[in-house]
N, C-alpha and C positions, 0 to 999 in steps of 0.2 A: 188824839193825843193833845190836849189842851195844853196851851203854851209853849210846844214843840216848834211851831214854824213851820212854814213849807205852803202855807195857805194861798192861794193867789189872788192878788188884787187888780183888776183890770182898771185902769184908768185911761186917758186921753193919751197920756207921755209914754205909753208903753204897761206891762206888765210887771209888777212887784211884789215878792214874795217874805211874808212874814218870818222874822227871825225868829231865832230858838231862843224863847225867854228864861228855861228852866235853869236851875243851878246846875248843868251838866259841866263840868270843868274843861270839855274839850269843845262839844257841840254847843253850849250854851252860854250863860253869863257867870259860871262857875269860878272863874278867875279873875270876875269884873269885883273891885271894892266898892262902896257904895258911893263912893265918890266917883269913880268912872261914871256908874249908872248915872247920878245926878247930872253931871257934866253933859253925858249923852243923853237925856232928855232935855236939859235947858240952854244947852249950848250947841248940840248938834254935832258933838265930835265925841268918837270911840275912844277905847285907850289908843295910844302909839299917835294921838293927834288923827286920824282917821276921820275924814267925813261921813257924818250918816247921811245915808240917802235914799232917803226915804220919803214920798210925799206928805206926810205930814207936818213938815218943818219942827220947828221948836216949840215944845208945848209950854204954855204957859204955867208953869208950877212952881210953887216956892221949893226951896231945899228940902223942908218937912214934908210936903207932900209927896215928893219924889223919892224922899227916904223911906217913906211907908210903902209905896209900891214896890220897893227894893226888898223892903224887908217881908212884903207877901209875897214874892215872888223867890225868895227863898225855902219859904215853906213847901212849895210844889215839888214834886218828885223830878229827881234829875232824870232827862229823857234822852239817849243818844239820838239826834236826827240833824244829822247835817244839813242846813241848808245852803 
């Protein structure tokens, strides 16, 4: 299930599981605005001011680049896969 999350990434700090990046409204990013997504990628905060806790850290992207990723992810089919 592409972009639906759940794949394990083993690191020296523990195992992380990829998030659901599909536009599913409950299990994915369907309720996130573009501004929410850009802030998550570039500042490390999800909606509700929650800290993103993934090993990638903050991505060095411009707002336009992050917005383009958001636009692309809105085109993939929504998949209900709660991670």
